[in-house]
N, CA, C and O of each residue as an XYZ file, in Angstrom:
956
protein
N      -4.040     32.863     71.096
C      -4.493     31.565     70.571
C      -3.407     30.983     69.666
O      -2.837     31.707     68.850
N      -3.118     29.716     69.795
C      -2.112     29.078     68.962
C      -2.603     28.935     67.535
O      -3.795     28.773     67.275
N      -1.646     28.999     66.615
C      -1.971     28.787     65.216
C      -2.357     27.336     64.999
O      -1.714     26.430     65.531
N      -3.398     27.115     64.224
C      -3.785     25.764     63.834
C      -2.998     25.432     62.573
O      -1.768     25.488     62.587
N      -3.678     25.089     61.488
C      -2.977     24.916     60.226
C      -2.448     26.274     59.781
O      -3.177     27.266     59.799
N      -1.186     26.314     59.385
C      -0.600     27.580     58.968
C      -0.873     27.810     57.487
O      -0.262     27.174     56.629
N      -1.782     28.712     57.198
C      -2.065     29.079     55.825
C      -0.939     29.962     55.294
O      -0.297     30.693     56.048
N      -0.714     29.882     54.003
C       0.322     30.702     53.373
C      -0.346     31.953     52.804
O      -1.266     31.866     51.991
N       0.135     33.126     53.248
C      -0.390     34.398     52.781
C       0.625     35.092     51.875
O       1.810     35.177     52.198
N       0.144     35.581     50.747
C       0.958     36.396     49.844
C       0.378     37.810     49.835
O      -0.812     37.992     49.576
N       1.206     38.797     50.113
C       0.770     40.187     50.112
C       1.285     40.869     48.852
O       2.492     40.936     48.619
N       0.360     41.375     48.044
C       0.702     42.118     46.833
C       0.417     43.589     47.088
O      -0.713     43.972     47.391
N       1.445     44.400     46.962
C       1.344     45.816     47.300
C       1.729     46.667     46.092
O       2.920     46.817     45.819
N       0.764     47.231     45.357
C       1.088     48.155     44.268
C       1.500     49.508     44.843
O       0.915     49.969     45.824
N       2.493     50.138     44.246
C       2.997     51.403     44.792
C       3.227     52.400     43.664
O       4.136     52.242     42.849
N       2.392     53.423     43.631
C       2.536     54.496     42.646
C       2.662     55.830     43.381
O       1.721     56.262     44.048
N       3.808     56.478     43.263
C       4.073     57.759     43.923
C       3.738     57.706     45.415
O       2.959     58.509     45.929
N       4.354     56.734     46.089
C       4.069     56.491     47.500
C       5.273     56.758     48.404
O       5.399     56.135     49.459
N       6.153     57.669     48.007
C       7.361     57.901     48.789
C       7.063     58.363     50.224
O       7.887     58.154     51.115
N       5.906     58.983     50.461
C       5.569     59.475     51.791
C       5.074     58.361     52.723
O       5.111     58.515     53.944
N       4.610     57.236     52.150
C       3.948     56.209     52.952
C       4.634     54.851     52.913
O       4.522     54.078     53.864
N       5.338     54.551     51.835
C       5.793     53.186     51.593
C       6.734     52.667     52.683
O       6.692     51.483     53.016
N       7.576     53.529     53.237
C       8.525     53.071     54.249
C       7.810     52.568     55.501
O       8.156     51.509     56.024
N       6.810     53.318     55.991
C       6.058     52.900     57.173
C       5.297     51.610     56.915
O       5.211     50.751     57.792
N       4.741     51.469     55.707
C       4.002     50.259     55.366
C       4.920     49.045     55.353
O       4.579     47.989     55.885
N       6.081     49.204     54.743
C       7.055     48.106     54.685
C       7.544     47.741     56.085
O       7.648     46.560     56.415
N       7.842     48.735     56.903
C       8.317     48.457     58.261
C       7.280     47.663     59.050
O       7.634     46.766     59.815
N       5.998     47.990     58.867
C       4.936     47.246     59.546
C       4.867     45.808     59.046
O       4.657     44.890     59.837
N       5.040     45.604     57.753
C       5.023     44.257     57.188
C       6.185     43.425     57.727
O       6.037     42.225     57.959
N       7.320     44.048     57.923
C       8.483     43.349     58.464
C       8.249     42.883     59.902
O       8.851     41.905     60.347
N       7.376     43.581     60.624
C       7.142     43.266     62.026
C       5.934     42.363     62.259
O       5.605     42.067     63.408
N       5.270     41.922     61.198
C       4.098     41.064     61.372
C       4.466     39.782     62.126
O       5.495     39.158     61.866
N       3.608     39.417     63.052
C       3.830     38.227     63.875
C       3.222     37.018     63.176
O       2.097     36.611     63.465
N       3.989     36.458     62.253
C       3.534     35.281     61.515
C       4.768     34.558     60.988
O       5.767     35.202     60.667
N       4.716     33.225     60.892
C       5.888     32.479     60.420
C       6.377     32.969     59.056
O       5.610     33.019     58.095
N       7.645     33.325     58.983
C       8.195     33.908     57.755
C       8.117     32.944     56.574
O       8.001     33.373     55.426
N       8.181     31.641     56.856
C       8.124     30.659     55.766
C       6.706     30.499     55.216
O       6.503     29.788     54.232
N       5.729     31.150     55.840
C       4.343     31.085     55.391
C       3.830     32.463     54.947
O       2.625     32.712     54.917
N       4.765     33.341     54.607
C       4.390     34.697     54.218
C       5.339     35.216     53.159
O       6.555     35.076     53.284
N       4.787     35.816     52.118
C       5.613     36.510     51.139
C       5.023     37.893     50.869
O       3.810     38.089     50.938
N       5.894     38.837     50.564
C       5.485     40.203     50.236
C       6.024     40.542     48.863
O       7.218     40.405     48.597
N       5.124     40.988     47.988
C       5.479     41.351     46.617
C       5.100     42.808     46.404
O       3.919     43.153     46.444
N       6.086     43.665     46.178
C       5.834     45.086     45.953
C       6.036     45.386     44.478
O       7.081     45.078     43.904
N       5.013     45.997     43.871
C       5.068     46.326     42.441
C       4.994     47.839     42.289
O       3.922     48.435     42.403
N       6.134     48.448     42.034
C       6.174     49.888     41.762
C       5.800     50.088     40.290
O       6.377     49.468     39.397
N       4.822     50.967     40.059
C       4.309     51.069     38.685
C       4.274     52.516     38.191
O       3.322     53.255     38.441
N       5.332     52.893     37.490
C       5.368     54.170     36.801
C       5.474     55.389     37.676
O       5.035     56.465     37.270
N       6.036     55.271     38.856
C       6.128     56.416     39.762
C       7.026     57.507     39.189
O       7.986     57.236     38.468
N       6.685     58.745     39.533
C       7.503     59.889     39.112
C       8.196     60.534     40.312
O       8.879     61.547     40.166
N       8.021     59.948     41.491
C       8.717     60.443     42.685
C       9.795     59.433     43.080
O      10.302     58.714     42.218
N      10.149     59.364     44.345
C      11.237     58.504     44.807
C      10.733     57.176     45.392
O      11.410     56.567     46.220
N       9.560     56.736     44.965
C       9.012     55.481     45.499
C       9.976     54.315     45.300
O      10.202     53.527     46.218
N      10.534     54.210     44.119
C      11.428     53.081     43.835
C      12.645     53.099     44.758
O      12.992     52.077     45.350
N      13.282     54.241     44.879
C      14.485     54.339     45.688
C      14.185     54.082     47.168
O      14.921     53.353     47.833
N      13.106     54.677     47.681
C      12.753     54.494     49.090
C      12.431     53.030     49.375
O      12.851     52.480     50.393
N      11.685     52.406     48.468
C      11.307     51.002     48.668
C      12.530     50.091     48.672
O      12.678     49.245     49.554
N      13.394     50.265     47.697
C      14.561     49.399     47.582
C      15.513     49.549     48.764
O      16.225     48.610     49.118
N      15.520     50.731     49.372
C      16.390     50.949     50.527
C      15.766     50.449     51.829
O      16.438     50.388     52.859
N      14.482     50.091     51.783
C      13.748     49.709     52.992
C      13.473     48.213     53.081
O      13.501     47.648     54.174
N      13.207     47.562     51.947
C      12.750     46.176     51.976
C      13.873     45.212     52.348
O      15.024     45.427     51.969
N      13.547     44.150     53.087
C      14.527     43.092     53.353
C      14.705     42.223     52.113
O      13.908     42.298     51.178
N      15.730     41.414     52.107
C      16.065     40.643     50.912
C      15.007     39.606     50.557
O      14.912     39.186     49.404
N      14.198     39.185     51.555
C      13.190     38.161     51.259
C      11.941     38.724     50.591
O      11.136     37.957     50.064
N      11.758     40.037     50.597
C      10.626     40.636     49.883
C      10.926     40.672     48.387
O      12.064     40.901     47.977
N       9.904     40.447     47.586
C      10.049     40.566     46.142
C       9.723     42.005     45.720
O       8.790     42.620     46.235
N      10.505     42.522     44.779
C      10.266     43.871     44.287
C      10.415     43.885     42.771
O      11.386     43.365     42.220
N       9.424     44.497     42.102
C       9.491     44.638     40.652
C       9.014     46.032     40.294
O       8.136     46.587     40.955
N       9.589     46.589     39.253
C       9.236     47.939     38.822
C       8.719     47.893     37.390
O       9.357     47.321     36.506
N       7.556     48.504     37.171
C       6.956     48.575     35.844
C       7.098     49.989     35.290
O       7.125     50.961     36.045
N       7.187     50.095     33.974
C       7.314     51.411     33.354
C       5.993     52.164     33.339
O       5.963     53.389     33.463
N       4.891     51.414     33.184
C       3.587     52.047     33.045
C       2.827     52.050     34.366
O       2.907     51.102     35.148
N       2.084     53.139     34.601
C       1.230     53.225     35.781
C      -0.039     52.409     35.557
O      -0.324     51.979     34.439
N      -0.782     52.204     36.614
C      -2.035     51.453     36.528
C      -2.124     50.441     37.645
O      -1.363     49.474     37.681
N      -3.067     50.664     38.571
C      -3.148     49.804     39.745
C      -3.514     48.372     39.374
O      -2.993     47.431     39.974
N      -4.400     48.187     38.397
C      -4.777     46.830     37.990
C      -3.600     46.111     37.350
O      -3.381     44.923     37.586
N      -2.855     46.833     36.547
C      -1.671     46.244     35.913
C      -0.680     45.796     36.991
O      -0.085     44.723     36.890
N      -0.510     46.622     38.013
C       0.419     46.285     39.090
C      -0.065     45.061     39.878
O       0.730     44.180     40.207
N      -1.355     45.009     40.175
C      -1.891     43.866     40.921
C      -1.776     42.585     40.103
O      -1.439     41.532     40.644
N      -2.050     42.666     38.819
C      -1.943     41.476     37.970
C      -0.500     40.994     37.859
O      -0.241     39.791     37.805
N       0.431     41.933     37.825
C       1.845     41.543     37.818
C       2.184     40.834     39.125
O       2.902     39.834     39.130
N       1.665     41.357     40.224
C       1.885     40.699     41.510
C       1.339     39.287     41.534
O       1.980     38.374     42.055
N       0.147     39.104     40.965
C      -0.452     37.769     40.891
C       0.482     36.796     40.175
O       0.622     35.644     40.586
N       1.117     37.264     39.108
C       2.004     36.394     38.325
C       3.242     35.964     39.105
O       3.915     35.009     38.716
N       3.547     36.653     40.194
C       4.743     36.350     40.979
C       4.441     35.599     42.271
O       5.356     35.248     43.015
N       3.165     35.354     42.539
C       2.770     34.690     43.783
C       3.283     33.255     43.828
O       3.271     32.540     42.826
N       3.730     32.856     45.003
C       4.219     31.496     45.210
C       3.110     30.500     44.890
O       1.990     30.670     45.372
N       3.386     29.458     44.087
C       2.339     28.531     43.642
C       1.566     27.844     44.761
O       0.400     27.497     44.576
N       2.186     27.643     45.906
C       1.516     26.954     47.008
C       0.836     27.904     47.992
O       0.384     27.482     49.056
N       0.767     29.169     47.639
C       0.095     30.135     48.500
C      -1.388     29.786     48.627
O      -1.987     29.250     47.694
N      -1.971     30.091     49.777
C      -3.397     29.853     50.012
C      -4.234     31.098     49.745
O      -5.290     31.024     49.116
N      -3.753     32.242     50.228
C      -4.503     33.497     50.115
C      -3.594     34.620     49.645
O      -2.434     34.717     50.047
N      -4.156     35.477     48.772
C      -3.446     36.668     48.324
C      -4.144     37.890     48.901
O      -5.365     38.025     48.813
N      -3.358     38.771     49.487
C      -3.871     40.015     50.069
C      -3.401     41.167     49.194
O      -2.197     41.378     49.046
N      -4.329     41.911     48.615
C      -4.000     43.095     47.825
C      -4.109     44.304     48.747
O      -5.191     44.636     49.232
N      -2.975     44.956     48.982
C      -2.874     45.953     50.047
C      -2.504     47.317     49.483
O      -1.553     47.433     48.711
N      -3.256     48.356     49.865
C      -2.899     49.718     49.492
C      -1.607     50.116     50.202
O      -1.342     49.676     51.320
N      -0.814     50.945     49.545
C       0.509     51.291     50.064
C       0.468     52.220     51.267
O       1.493     52.420     51.918
N      -0.693     52.796     51.579
C      -0.814     53.649     52.762
C      -1.584     52.949     53.879
O      -2.129     53.598     54.772
N      -1.624     51.616     53.817
C      -2.388     50.833     54.789
C      -1.447     49.958     55.615
O      -0.603     49.244     55.073
N      -1.606     50.027     56.928
C      -0.703     49.357     57.865
C      -1.384     48.128     58.470
O      -2.490     48.216     59.002
N      -0.707     46.984     58.380
C      -1.136     45.766     59.064
C      -0.280     45.600     60.310
O       0.945     45.706     60.241
N      -0.912     45.342     61.441
C      -0.173     45.321     62.695
C      -0.209     43.964     63.402
O      -1.177     43.209     63.315
N       0.886     43.695     64.103
C       0.975     42.620     65.077
C       0.494     41.269     64.614
O       1.020     40.691     63.663
N      -0.515     40.774     65.302
C      -0.979     39.397     65.107
C      -2.125     39.296     64.111
O      -2.860     38.309     64.131
N      -2.300     40.281     63.247
C      -3.425     40.239     62.308
C      -3.498     38.922     61.550
O      -4.559     38.301     61.488
N      -2.379     38.488     60.974
C      -2.409     37.275     60.160
C      -2.645     36.027     61.012
O      -3.282     35.079     60.553
N      -2.141     36.016     62.239
C      -2.440     34.906     63.147
C      -3.944     34.855     63.438
O      -4.563     33.792     63.401
N      -4.505     36.013     63.723
C      -5.939     36.087     64.005
C      -6.748     35.633     62.794
O      -7.706     34.871     62.922
N      -6.354     36.105     61.637
C      -7.066     35.761     60.417
C      -6.915     34.278     60.093
O      -7.865     33.631     59.651
N      -5.727     33.753     60.313
C      -5.485     32.332     60.078
C      -6.430     31.469     60.915
O      -7.033     30.524     60.407
N      -6.551     31.800     62.191
C      -7.433     31.033     63.070
C      -8.893     31.199     62.678
O      -9.677     30.253     62.756
N      -9.248     32.392     62.261
C     -10.620     32.648     61.799
C     -10.954     31.796     60.583
O     -11.995     31.140     60.556
N     -10.093     31.795     59.587
C     -10.355     31.029     58.362
C     -10.354     29.533     58.629
O     -11.118     28.791     58.011
N      -9.507     29.088     59.538
C      -9.455     27.665     59.870
C     -10.663     27.190     60.665
O     -10.879     25.987     60.812
N     -11.450     28.131     61.178
C     -12.626     27.748     61.960
C     -13.836     27.449     61.069
O     -14.889     27.045     61.562
N     -13.679     27.648     59.760
C     -14.753     27.363     58.815
C     -14.372     26.192     57.922
O     -13.209     25.792     57.852
N     -15.360     25.660     57.252
C     -15.118     24.523     56.360
C     -14.151     24.918     55.258
O     -14.180     26.044     54.762
N     -13.304     23.988     54.887
C     -12.323     24.233     53.838
C     -13.017     24.626     52.535
O     -13.926     23.939     52.069
N     -12.570     25.751     51.951
C     -13.128     26.187     50.685
C     -14.403     26.994     50.791
O     -14.961     27.398     49.770
N     -14.886     27.242     52.019
C     -16.137     27.980     52.174
C     -16.002     29.428     51.700
O     -16.903     29.966     51.056
N     -14.859     30.055     52.027
C     -14.626     31.439     51.628
C     -13.715     31.504     50.411
O     -12.787     30.707     50.271
N     -13.993     32.465     49.530
C     -13.148     32.681     48.354
C     -12.580     34.094     48.314
O     -11.625     34.357     47.583
N     -13.160     35.003     49.092
C     -12.710     36.396     49.099
C     -13.136     37.041     50.399
O     -13.964     36.501     51.133
N     -12.558     38.213     50.682
C     -12.951     38.904     51.892
C     -12.202     40.198     52.089
O     -11.410     40.621     51.247
N     -12.473     40.818     53.226
C     -11.777     42.033     53.630
C     -11.843     42.133     55.147
O     -12.381     41.248     55.813
N     -11.301     43.199     55.680
C     -11.337     43.433     57.118
C     -11.942     44.805     57.395
O     -12.086     45.632     56.494
N     -12.285     45.026     58.638
C     -12.596     46.387     59.055
C     -11.298     47.192     59.023
O     -10.207     46.635     59.137
N     -11.430     48.503     58.869
C     -10.274     49.390     58.749
C     -10.457     50.581     59.686
O     -11.555     51.125     59.801
N      -9.387     50.978     60.348
C      -9.403     52.138     61.229
C      -8.579     53.264     60.610
O      -7.641     53.000     59.857
N      -8.921     54.522     60.920
C      -8.120     55.636     60.400
C      -6.785     55.724     61.119
O      -6.714     55.539     62.334
N      -5.722     56.008     60.365
C      -4.401     56.132     60.971
C      -4.321     57.349     61.879
O      -3.599     57.343     62.876
N      -5.064     58.392     61.531
C      -5.211     59.532     62.438
C      -6.534     59.356     63.178
O      -7.450     58.720     62.658
N      -6.646     59.909     64.383
C      -7.784     59.554     65.225
C      -8.732     60.682     65.612
O      -9.311     60.627     66.697
N      -8.918     61.698     64.782
C      -9.957     62.672     65.146
C     -11.326     61.995     65.163
O     -11.560     61.021     64.448
N     -12.207     62.517     65.975
C     -13.510     61.888     66.167
C     -14.256     61.720     64.853
O     -14.884     60.685     64.627
N     -14.196     62.726     63.982
C     -14.941     62.651     62.719
C     -14.446     61.491     61.868
O     -15.248     60.816     61.223
N     -13.132     61.246     61.855
C     -12.585     60.143     61.064
C     -13.081     58.806     61.587
O     -13.475     57.946     60.799
N     -13.070     58.616     62.887
C     -13.506     57.346     63.470
C     -14.982     57.083     63.184
O     -15.370     55.945     62.923
N     -15.802     58.122     63.231
C     -17.233     57.941     62.961
C     -17.481     57.598     61.499
O     -18.291     56.721     61.200
N     -16.798     58.273     60.589
C     -16.974     57.965     59.172
C     -16.480     56.557     58.844
O     -17.084     55.862     58.027
N     -15.394     56.140     59.471
C     -14.885     54.802     59.196
C     -15.820     53.732     59.745
O     -15.896     52.639     59.183
N     -16.528     54.019     60.823
C     -17.564     53.092     61.283
C     -18.619     52.905     60.197
O     -19.072     51.790     59.938
N     -18.997     54.010     59.571
C     -19.990     53.961     58.494
C     -19.470     53.143     57.313
O     -20.180     52.286     56.787
N     -18.237     53.407     56.901
C     -17.689     52.683     55.751
C     -17.504     51.199     56.057
O     -17.746     50.356     55.193
N     -17.079     50.872     57.267
C     -16.952     49.460     57.631
C     -18.297     48.749     57.565
O     -18.391     47.626     57.071
N     -19.331     49.406     58.063
C     -20.669     48.820     57.982
C     -21.094     48.641     56.532
O     -21.661     47.612     56.166
N     -20.818     49.654     55.705
C     -21.200     49.587     54.288
C     -20.482     48.455     53.572
O     -21.085     47.771     52.746
N     -19.216     48.247     53.871
C     -18.474     47.171     53.208
C     -18.910     45.795     53.711
O     -18.931     44.829     52.948
N     -19.254     45.709     54.989
C     -19.816     44.455     55.508
C     -21.143     44.153     54.815
O     -21.394     43.012     54.427
N     -21.991     45.164     54.659
C     -23.321     44.983     54.081
C     -23.258     44.639     52.603
O     -23.991     43.766     52.138
N     -22.388     45.317     51.859
C     -22.345     45.163     50.398
C     -21.313     44.141     49.935
O     -21.208     43.857     48.742
N     -20.546     43.585     50.884
C     -19.484     42.621     50.550
C     -18.482     43.222     49.570
O     -18.113     42.612     48.567
N     -18.059     44.431     49.896
C     -17.032     45.125     49.124
C     -15.885     45.470     50.073
O     -15.850     44.982     51.203
N     -14.945     46.309     49.622
C     -13.743     46.509     50.426
C     -13.207     47.929     50.302
O     -13.596     48.700     49.426
N     -12.292     48.238     51.224
C     -11.550     49.490     51.189
C     -10.154     49.217     51.720
O     -10.001     48.683     52.819
N      -9.153     49.571     50.963
C      -7.740     49.468     51.359
C      -7.115     48.087     51.215
O      -5.908     47.991     50.993
N      -7.891     47.017     51.334
C      -7.313     45.692     51.134
C      -8.392     44.684     50.765
O      -9.528     44.750     51.233
N      -7.992     43.745     49.904
C      -8.874     42.667     49.485
C      -8.125     41.337     49.644
O      -6.914     41.264     49.439
N      -8.863     40.303     50.009
C      -8.326     38.948     50.109
C      -8.957     38.093     49.013
O     -10.155     38.196     48.750
N      -8.155     37.261     48.386
C      -8.679     36.350     47.370
C      -7.973     35.009     47.484
O      -6.768     34.952     47.730
N      -8.722     33.939     47.306
C      -8.120     32.613     47.349
C      -7.232     32.427     46.125
O      -7.661     32.644     44.992
N      -6.016     32.032     46.364
C      -5.002     32.015     45.310
C      -5.364     31.124     44.121
O      -5.062     31.471     42.980
N      -6.006     29.984     44.373
C      -6.264     29.049     43.282
C      -7.226     29.602     42.241
O      -7.277     29.091     41.122
N      -7.990     30.637     42.587
C      -8.933     31.225     41.631
C      -8.285     32.274     40.731
O      -8.889     32.722     39.756
N      -7.058     32.661     41.062
C      -6.435     33.771     40.342
C      -5.784     33.357     39.022
O      -5.237     34.193     38.303
N      -5.846     32.075     38.714
C      -5.367     31.652     37.396
C      -6.342     32.069     36.303
O      -5.967     32.176     35.135
N      -7.600     32.306     36.689
C      -8.612     32.675     35.694
C      -9.284     34.020     35.959
O      -9.995     34.534     35.096
N      -9.070     34.589     37.130
C      -9.693     35.873     37.466
C      -8.608     36.897     37.746
O      -7.748     36.683     38.601
N      -8.650     38.008     37.027
C      -7.664     39.071     37.173
C      -8.362     40.411     37.339
O      -9.583     40.501     37.203
N      -7.592     41.451     37.632
C      -8.113     42.803     37.712
C      -8.247     43.382     36.308
O      -7.402     43.137     35.447
N      -9.306     44.147     36.081
C      -9.592     44.740     34.777
C      -8.675     45.935     34.550
O      -8.812     46.956     35.223
N      -7.744     45.819     33.611
C      -6.781     46.879     33.361
C      -7.356     48.050     32.580
O      -6.663     49.038     32.338
N      -8.622     47.946     32.185
C      -9.303     49.071     31.541
C      -9.821     50.082     32.567
O     -10.169     51.208     32.213
N      -9.869     49.678     33.828
C     -10.480     50.511     34.866
C      -9.428     51.177     35.745
O      -8.444     50.553     36.145
N      -9.654     52.462     36.040
C      -8.868     53.172     37.034
C      -9.663     53.366     38.324
O      -9.104     53.747     39.352
N     -10.956     53.104     38.264
C     -11.813     53.170     39.441
C     -12.723     51.945     39.450
O     -13.245     51.544     38.409
N     -12.911     51.358     40.620
C     -13.831     50.238     40.758
C     -13.280     48.905     40.311
O     -14.021     47.929     40.197
N     -11.969     48.854     40.052
C     -11.380     47.584     39.612
C     -11.466     46.528     40.713
O     -11.634     45.343     40.425
N     -11.351     46.955     41.979
C     -11.430     46.003     43.079
C     -12.844     45.452     43.249
O     -13.021     44.273     43.554
N     -13.856     46.309     43.052
C     -15.252     45.864     43.160
C     -15.584     44.849     42.067
O     -16.224     43.832     42.334
N     -15.148     45.125     40.841
C     -15.389     44.209     39.731
C     -14.655     42.880     39.952
O     -15.191     41.810     39.663
N     -13.440     42.963     40.460
C     -12.656     41.768     40.757
C     -13.354     40.900     41.806
O     -13.479     39.688     41.632
N     -13.807     41.527     42.896
C     -14.492     40.778     43.949
C     -15.800     40.175     43.449
O     -16.172     39.072     43.847
N     -16.490     40.894     42.583
C     -17.743     40.376     42.025
C     -17.508     39.062     41.288
O     -18.302     38.128     41.401
N     -16.414     38.996     40.534
C     -16.091     37.765     39.803
C     -15.681     36.648     40.756
O     -16.087     35.500     40.580
N     -14.881     36.980     41.762
C     -14.428     35.981     42.724
C     -15.610     35.389     43.501
O     -15.666     34.182     43.736
N     -16.553     36.251     43.895
C     -17.676     35.815     44.731
C     -18.622     34.852     44.019
O     -19.468     34.238     44.670
N     -18.503     34.708     42.720
C     -19.295     33.721     41.998
C     -18.900     32.296     42.387
O     -19.634     31.348     42.105
N     -17.745     32.146     43.032
C     -17.200     30.828     43.338
C     -17.316     30.448     44.812
O     -16.876     29.369     45.208
N     -17.903     31.320     45.622
C     -18.041     30.988     47.039
C     -18.410     32.200     47.869
O     -18.911     33.196     47.348
N     -18.158     32.108     49.163
C     -18.599     33.126     50.111
C     -17.539     34.199     50.364
O     -16.341     33.984     50.178
N     -18.028     35.355     50.794
C     -17.203     36.505     51.138
C     -17.177     36.652     52.655
O     -18.214     36.516     53.304
N     -15.996     36.930     53.234
C     -15.925     37.146     54.674
C     -15.572     38.604     54.983
O     -14.878     39.271     54.216
N     -16.062     39.067     56.108
C     -15.695     40.384     56.640
C     -15.146     40.146     58.038
O     -15.879     39.746     58.942
N     -13.859     40.393     58.208
C     -13.172     40.089     59.464
C     -12.993     41.366     60.278
O     -12.311     42.294     59.844
N     -13.607     41.410     61.461
C     -13.497     42.583     62.329
C     -12.190     42.520     63.118
O     -11.869     41.510     63.744
N     -11.451     43.616     63.072
C     -10.153     43.657     63.720
C      -9.813     45.089     64.114
O     -10.405     46.039     63.602
N      -8.862     45.237     65.021
C      -8.345     46.559     65.365
C      -6.880     46.677     64.963
O      -6.129     47.463     65.540
N      -6.477     45.882     63.959
C      -5.070     45.833     63.568
C      -4.814     46.248     62.112
O      -3.759     45.946     61.555
N      -5.786     46.943     61.498
C      -5.600     47.470     60.141
C      -5.894     48.967     60.164
O      -6.975     49.397     60.566
N      -4.913     49.750     59.726
C      -5.038     51.208     59.740
C      -4.694     51.763     58.360
O      -3.788     51.262     57.695
N      -5.412     52.789     57.934
C      -5.093     53.426     56.667
C      -5.112     54.935     56.812
O      -5.728     55.473     57.731
N      -4.435     55.610     55.902
C      -4.389     57.070     55.963
C      -5.746     57.652     55.578
O      -6.565     56.994     54.936
N      -5.959     58.878     55.980
C      -7.199     59.585     55.627
C      -6.935     60.617     54.536
O      -7.687     61.584     54.407
N      -5.886     60.426     53.753
C      -5.469     61.462     52.798
C      -6.543     61.809     51.776
O      -6.696     62.977     51.419
N      -7.292     60.813     51.299
C      -8.334     61.100     50.308
C      -9.448     61.937     50.927
O      -9.954     62.873     50.309
N      -9.820     61.587     52.155
C     -10.880     62.318     52.850
C     -10.416     63.724     53.227
O     -11.196     64.674     53.168
N      -9.146     63.854     53.614
C      -8.612     65.165     53.950
C      -8.593     66.083     52.736
O      -8.802     67.290     52.856
N      -8.340     65.500     51.560
C      -8.248     66.300     50.343
C      -9.615     66.752     49.843
O      -9.756     67.885     49.381
N     -10.624     65.888     49.928
C     -11.937     66.172     49.346
C     -13.002     66.529     50.383
O     -13.949     67.256     50.079
N     -12.850     66.025     51.592
C     -13.921     66.088     52.580
C     -14.689     64.778     52.553
O     -14.871     64.194     51.485
N     -15.143     64.306     53.705
C     -15.778     62.992     53.810
C     -17.067     62.910     52.993
O     -17.277     61.942     52.262
N     -17.912     63.901     53.112
C     -19.200     63.844     52.423
C     -19.028     63.998     50.912
O     -19.678     63.294     50.139
N     -18.165     64.906     50.494
C     -17.935     65.102     49.058
C     -17.353     63.853     48.416
O     -17.756     63.467     47.318
N     -16.407     63.224     49.099
C     -15.796     62.016     48.540
C     -16.820     60.892     48.439
O     -16.799     60.129     47.473
N     -17.707     60.776     49.411
C     -18.768     59.781     49.349
C     -19.632     59.995     48.113
O     -19.968     59.037     47.417
N     -19.993     61.235     47.838
C     -20.808     61.542     46.655
C     -20.060     61.221     45.363
O     -20.656     60.722     44.408
N     -18.761     61.502     45.329
C     -17.947     61.178     44.147
C     -17.950     59.677     43.915
O     -18.157     59.220     42.791
N     -17.722     58.911     44.969
C     -17.678     57.454     44.835
C     -19.029     56.889     44.394
O     -19.082     55.988     43.557
N     -20.108     57.411     44.950
C     -21.440     56.936     44.550
C     -21.682     57.247     43.084
O     -22.204     56.414     42.343
N     -21.299     58.458     42.664
C     -21.466     58.850     41.263
C     -20.680     57.946     40.330
O     -21.199     57.493     39.309
N     -19.422     57.684     40.681
C     -18.585     56.821     39.852
C     -19.119     55.388     39.824
O     -19.180     54.761     38.766
N     -19.502     54.878     40.991
C     -19.939     53.486     41.094
C     -21.234     53.229     40.337
O     -21.473     52.109     39.884
N     -22.071     54.252     40.194
C     -23.363     54.086     39.534
C     -23.270     54.119     38.012
O     -24.251     53.836     37.324
N     -22.108     54.458     37.488
C     -21.953     54.549     36.031
C     -21.862     53.160     35.411
O     -21.330     52.245     36.040
N     -22.367     52.981     34.198
C     -22.203     51.696     33.502
C     -20.737     51.463     33.147
O     -19.930     52.392     33.148
N     -20.409     50.218     32.847
C     -19.016     49.838     32.630
C     -18.338     50.671     31.545
O     -17.188     51.077     31.713
N     -19.032     50.933     30.430
C     -18.397     51.668     29.334
C     -18.021     53.092     29.733
O     -17.087     53.669     29.176
N     -18.754     53.664     30.706
C     -18.411     54.993     31.208
C     -17.374     54.922     32.330
O     -16.559     55.831     32.489
N     -17.410     53.843     33.102
C     -16.377     53.669     34.132
C     -14.986     53.639     33.505
O     -14.025     54.135     34.094
N     -14.878     53.057     32.314
C     -13.584     52.966     31.646
C     -13.015     54.338     31.314
O     -11.807     54.483     31.129
N     -13.881     55.348     31.239
C     -13.442     56.695     30.884
C     -13.015     57.514     32.099
O     -12.426     58.584     31.945
N     -13.304     57.029     33.294
C     -12.973     57.752     34.519
C     -11.446     57.775     34.706
O     -10.777     56.744     34.634
N     -10.940     58.948     34.942
C      -9.524     59.109     35.263
C      -9.436     59.513     36.732
O      -9.445     60.695     37.076
N      -9.352     58.517     37.566
C      -9.408     58.724     39.013
C      -8.094     59.328     39.486
O      -7.035     58.718     39.333
N      -8.160     60.522     40.060
C      -6.962     61.242     40.482
C      -6.443     60.685     41.797
O      -7.155     60.675     42.801
N      -5.216     60.228     41.785
C      -4.609     59.722     42.999
C      -4.194     60.880     43.901
O      -3.599     61.851     43.432
N      -4.499     60.783     45.170
C      -4.146     61.811     46.147
C      -2.847     61.406     46.816
O      -2.761     60.341     47.427
N      -1.845     62.247     46.702
C      -0.531     61.934     47.281
C      -0.035     63.088     48.160
O       1.053     63.007     48.730
C-alpha cells in the first residue's frame, strides 16, 4: 500500500548494559523501509558498565543521534530522548534495546494512523512476537498481547503523540511501571491504539531467566503495589 501523508516518527532507545543486543537492534533500525527524512533515531546510553557505548558508537550511522548519561535510569534516559526529539515530529516511539522493528512496520503504521481522524489517538503499542520461536514462547506472547490489548498497556515499545510530551514525562522515581504510569497520563488526552503486526520481535531473556509463570506473578505483585511502594522497587535488569 502506498504511503498517504508521511508522518514523522522519532525513535527513542534507552540502552543500559545492552552490548549483547544493541548492534542487532541498530542494524534493524537502519534497514527500516520508511523515508529517511521522516524518521529519526535517538539512542540514550545511561550509565552502562559494559561496552554498550563503544558497540553503539561503532554501529550507528551518522544520522542517528547518540548521547551518553553518567547515571542509570530508564525514565531518565527516555526523558533525555524526549528533549532531543525533532520539534516537527508527529509520534515518538520508546523502544527497548532488545526489540527489533522489521521491514515495512512504519509504513504499515503510518497508513493505519492516517485511516483515523486526525488527533483521535494519543498513544499506543503493537503486538510483539518472541525473537526465539519455541512453542511455549509463542503461546505466552499470545497471552501477553491479548492482555495489553485489553488493558491498553504495553510491552517493549510505547507510542506517544509528540505534542503532548511538553507536559508529560516519565516518572524518574520509578524503576518499574514507569511506562504504565506514563501511558495513563497520556490516555487522559485521547484514545489508545493497539496495532497488530508480525514485524516486532523482542528477546525472551527475562522469561528465560525467571520462567514465564514466575515472572507473571512478579509483575502482578509489583503492579498491585501503591505508588509509594513502587518507588522502593529495585527492578533487576536481566542482561
